N, C-alpha and C positions, 0 to 999 in steps of 0.2 A: 230180764229184755229192760223192762220200767223202769230198773233202778236207773240205768245206763243211758236212758235217754230222758231221767230225770237230772241226773246229774252232767248231762249235756247239753241241755235248754237253762240250769245251772253259772256254766261255765259263760255260756253265751251273752247270757247274764253281766255277769260283774264285769267280762269285757266290751259289753257298750255301755253300764255305767262309766268305768274306768275311760270312755273314748267321750262319752258326752261331759265330765266333770273336764277332760282335758277342752273342750272347746266345739265337741261334733256337734249337730244338730240332735234336738230331739227326736227330729222325726229319722235322720240317719240312725241314728245311737237306736230306734226301736224296732228298724231293720234290723243293724246288726243279733239285733236279741233275738229276735224272728216273730216277736211280739207283737201284737197291736196298742195306740197310742193309748188307751185307757192303763191298760193290763201293766205296759213300759211304767206308766207314773206309779200303780200301784207298786209295784217292784221300787220304785223310788222312792216314795214314803217309805216303805216295809223297812227299806235302810238308812233311811232317816236321811235321803244326801234332797239338798235344798237345789231348787230350780235355778236361786240366781245367785249360788257357783259358779255352774256353768256361767249363767248371759253375761256375767261381768270379768272373766276367762275370755271371752268372746269381744266384750270392748278393749280389753288390752291389748288382743290381736290385732285392734282396727287399726288402734290407733299407734301402735310397731309398726304397721304397713305403710 
């Protein structure tokens, strides 16, 4: 049962990171992952996902709209 819970958490985190990279706010992505702000930051660090990439995507989206 623990393996299933861990696998589900990993999937939620992966989905949240994907959403974050596409422009979802940091806070929303952490909520999607089901973890707090600091744990989500650690997950981004573990996966070498820079916060800058999402910020630049958000800026581009603002310029288009």
